[in-house]
C-alpha distance (Angstrom), angle and dihedral (degrees) to the residues before:
residue distance angle dihedral
M1 . . .
G2 3.78 . .
S3 3.78 144.4 .
I4 3.78 134.0 -108.9
P5 3.82 103.2 -147.5
D6 3.85 96.9 -167.2
K7 3.79 94.4 49.0
T8 3.76 114.3 112.8
V9 3.78 116.5 -133.0
T10 3.73 107.7 -138.0
N11 3.81 105.3 171.1
T12 3.81 125.3 89.5
A13 3.78 97.8 -115.4
N14 3.89 112.7 132.3
M15 3.82 98.0 -119.7
D16 3.79 90.9 -164.1
D17 3.78 91.0 63.1
L18 3.84 100.4 49.0
G19 3.73 91.4 95.3
Y20 3.79 94.5 49.8
T21 3.82 132.6 69.6
P22 3.84 119.1 -179.9
N23 3.74 123.5 -133.7
I24 3.90 109.6 -83.1
K25 3.70 114.0 -109.1
V26 3.79 118.0 -157.5
S27 3.80 135.9 162.9
E28 3.78 121.3 -91.0
P29 2.90 133.2 -59.6
W30 3.91 92.2 51.0
T31 3.78 112.9 -133.6
V32 3.73 135.6 174.2
E33 3.79 90.3 -125.0
K34 3.86 91.7 56.8
A35 3.80 90.7 46.7
M36 3.83 92.9 49.3
E37 3.76 89.2 57.6
H38 3.75 86.1 72.8
V39 3.83 95.8 49.1
D40 3.85 124.2 90.2
K41 3.85 96.7 -124.8
G42 3.82 94.7 -177.0
K43 3.80 119.0 -166.8
S44 3.74 125.8 -21.2
F45 3.83 119.4 -93.6
E46 3.72 101.9 -175.6
G47 3.83 115.5 -172.7
T48 3.83 92.0 16.1
P49 3.77 132.9 87.7
I50 3.82 93.2 -129.6
A51 3.82 95.5 104.3
F52 3.86 87.7 52.7
F53 3.85 90.2 48.8
H54 3.84 89.6 52.0
I55 3.86 95.0 51.7
L56 3.74 89.8 48.2
E57 3.69 87.9 70.0
R58 3.84 87.8 77.4
L59 3.75 88.3 70.4
K60 3.84 87.5 61.5
T61 3.86 92.9 48.6
T62 3.79 103.3 37.9
K63 3.79 111.8 89.3
R64 3.72 127.6 -140.9
E65 3.80 103.7 -99.7
G66 3.78 98.8 -149.1
W67 3.78 92.0 71.4
R68 3.78 93.1 41.5
R69 3.81 88.6 63.9
F70 3.81 85.1 66.8
G71 3.81 95.7 49.7
I72 3.81 95.8 -96.7
N73 3.80 92.6 134.7
R74 3.87 97.3 159.3
G75 3.75 94.6 45.1
E76 3.81 131.3 121.4
S77 3.81 121.9 -35.4
I78 3.76 124.3 -138.1
A79 3.86 89.2 -103.3
D80 3.83 89.8 52.8
H81 3.70 89.9 55.5
M82 3.77 95.6 47.8
Y83 3.85 93.3 45.1
R84 3.76 94.1 55.9
M85 3.80 90.8 44.8
S86 3.84 89.1 56.2
L87 3.76 90.2 55.2
I88 3.77 92.9 45.3
S89 3.73 90.9 53.2
M90 3.82 89.3 59.9
F91 3.81 86.6 66.7
A92 3.71 98.3 59.7
P93 3.77 108.6 157.4
P94 3.85 114.4 -95.9
T95 3.76 92.8 -113.8
L96 3.75 90.0 56.1
A97 3.85 106.0 32.4
P98 3.83 97.1 75.8
K99 3.73 91.1 57.4
L100 3.85 93.8 53.1
D101 3.77 135.1 80.9
M102 3.80 92.5 -128.4
A103 3.82 96.0 -171.4
K104 3.83 90.9 52.5
C105 3.76 92.2 45.0
M106 3.87 90.5 55.8
K107 3.76 89.8 49.9
M108 3.82 91.3 47.5
C109 3.88 88.2 55.3
L110 3.82 91.0 53.9
I111 3.78 92.9 45.2
H112 3.79 110.1 35.6
D113 3.85 96.5 85.7
M114 3.85 96.0 33.7
A115 3.79 93.6 112.6
E116 3.85 89.2 63.7
L117 3.79 88.0 78.2
L118 3.75 86.5 82.9
V119 3.85 104.2 13.1
G120 3.81 94.3 46.9
D121 3.77 126.5 -140.6
I122 3.76 104.0 -52.1
T123 3.84 108.6 -161.9
P124 3.84 128.7 -161.2
V125 3.87 91.8 -101.6
D126 3.80 97.0 50.6
G127 3.79 95.0 90.5
V128 3.83 96.7 -124.7
P129 3.80 109.2 137.3
K130 3.75 115.1 -123.6
P131 3.81 95.3 -116.1
E132 3.84 90.6 53.3
K133 3.79 90.8 46.6
S134 3.90 88.2 52.3
R135 3.80 91.0 47.5
R136 3.77 93.3 53.2
E137 3.79 93.0 46.1
T138 3.78 95.2 45.4
T139 3.82 93.0 51.0
T140 3.78 90.0 47.0
M141 3.77 93.7 51.9
E142 3.86 89.4 46.4
Y143 3.90 88.1 54.2
L144 3.74 92.2 48.3
T145 3.78 99.7 43.9
K146 3.92 98.4 34.1
T147 3.77 108.1 26.4
L148 3.79 98.4 35.6
L149 3.84 99.9 27.0
G150 3.82 101.7 26.8
G151 3.82 92.2 94.1
V152 3.82 95.7 41.3
H153 3.91 114.7 96.2
N154 3.82 89.6 -18.6
G155 3.78 89.7 -57.3
V156 3.85 92.5 -75.8
T157 3.88 96.3 126.8
G158 3.86 91.0 47.3
E159 3.88 90.7 50.0
H160 3.87 88.8 49.7
I161 3.82 92.1 52.0
M162 3.79 91.1 46.7
E163 3.80 91.0 51.1
I164 3.73 94.2 51.9
W165 3.84 92.8 46.6
Q166 3.84 89.5 49.4
E167 3.84 91.5 50.6
Y168 3.83 89.2 53.5
E169 3.82 91.5 48.9
D170 3.78 94.5 46.2
S171 3.83 91.4 50.0
Q172 3.72 95.0 -159.8
T173 3.81 101.2 125.3
L174 3.80 134.4 69.9
D175 3.79 89.6 -119.9
S176 3.80 90.6 55.5
H177 3.83 92.5 46.1
F178 3.76 90.3 51.8
I179 3.84 92.0 51.9
H180 3.79 91.9 47.4
D181 3.78 87.9 54.2
V182 3.87 90.9 46.0
D183 3.85 87.8 53.4
K184 3.73 90.7 57.9
I185 3.85 95.1 42.8
E186 3.85 87.8 54.0
L187 3.83 89.5 52.2
L188 3.82 92.9 50.3
L189 3.81 90.5 49.5
Q190 3.83 91.4 51.6
M191 3.86 90.7 46.4
N192 3.77 91.9 55.7
E193 3.75 92.7 44.6
Y194 3.83 96.8 52.1
E195 3.77 90.4 48.3
R196 3.74 94.0 50.1
R197 3.81 93.2 45.6
S198 3.79 90.1 51.0
Q199 3.81 90.9 47.7
R200 3.78 91.0 -126.1
A201 3.79 93.4 -50.7
I202 3.84 87.5 125.7
D203 3.82 124.8 46.3
L204 3.80 110.7 -150.4
G205 3.75 95.0 167.9
E206 3.76 95.3 126.7
F207 3.87 88.4 72.8
A208 3.82 89.6 61.2
W209 3.85 84.7 78.5
V210 3.85 90.5 79.3
S211 3.82 88.3 70.6
N212 3.77 86.2 77.5
K213 3.78 90.7 59.0
V214 3.81 96.6 57.1
T215 3.78 105.0 109.2
L216 3.83 113.9 -177.8
P217 3.88 112.8 82.3
E218 3.75 93.9 -131.0
M219 3.78 91.9 52.2
K220 3.72 92.8 46.0
E221 3.77 87.8 64.9
W222 3.72 90.4 59.1
A223 3.85 92.5 46.6
A224 3.85 89.8 49.9
A225 3.81 91.5 50.9
L226 3.79 90.8 51.2
V227 3.78 92.7 49.5
K228 3.76 89.4 48.9
E229 3.78 91.3 50.0
R230 3.80 89.9 54.6
E231 3.88 92.8 46.2
E232 3.74 89.9 54.4
F233 3.78 92.1 47.4
W234 3.83 90.6 52.9
A235 3.73 96.2 38.6
G236 3.86 109.7 146.7
Q237 3.75 93.1 7.2
T238 3.83 129.9 104.5
T239 3.80 111.4 -104.7
V240 3.76 143.0 140.1
H241 3.79 114.5 -91.9
G242 3.73 99.2 -156.7
Q243 3.85 96.0 176.5
N244 3.81 85.6 68.6
G245 3.75 95.5 57.9
V246 3.77 115.9 -153.1
D247 3.80 90.5 -1.7
G248 3.72 88.3 55.8
G249 3.80 96.8 52.2
L250 3.80 105.5 -85.2
N251 3.78 119.4 122.4
E252 3.81 126.8 -132.0
T253 3.82 93.9 -103.2
E254 3.76 93.1 53.4
I255 3.83 90.9 49.8
A256 3.81 92.5 47.4
Q257 3.87 89.3 50.1
R258 3.83 91.6 52.2
D259 3.84 93.3 42.8
E260 3.76 89.0 55.8
Y261 3.84 94.3 43.3
Y262 3.81 93.3 50.8
K263 3.77 99.4 38.1
R264 3.78 114.1 122.9
D265 3.74 111.3 -142.9
């Protein structure tokens, strides 16, 4: 891939938007079929994973919605988030790492939000009930791993992807608990980075609440360090201290929404 600097663009495409795809909006009830009507499916690549490779691009161009609520419209994509998570997982604390399947954990990082390429990034404040969110994501993963990948290598890789995604969703294993914590650590990192880059022009303190949902002792240390980093940055300034719940500036509705979103069944 490359560029030709002196070539004149003559079509009417908005070049600024080529790296961004908005969340797909469809009528209720939400279905994969309705969502796919808004996706450029291109040509058929039966028996190969190329169609799957193409649709994965939406992870690169779909933004994380939590930040967009604060006007960060060119912020991280879903793929950005999962990529850094995979690297974070490589640094599992030494007291934890021997108990983990590190290769699987890295895969889980890269798979856990895959359904968002069609479903979009549903946040705690979007008003989508957790069972409905789960239904949308499950049917999307079934479409990706069975419809698109069922005929590729006898469906083995698709089944493997689905198994890892389901393990994350079920959240019954140490590997999945670790990656759920990594997910929150990555969010806390990004929170601090956006605030620093904006020089306190934006207050993302409500996201500090997720530090309370980190479960493994080793990972709680990282979360506490990131909250402390933020508190030192905002020292003497007015800000939301989300880690303190109502006392930190969150209301009961916001807390209830987050409790439901992060609840592990």
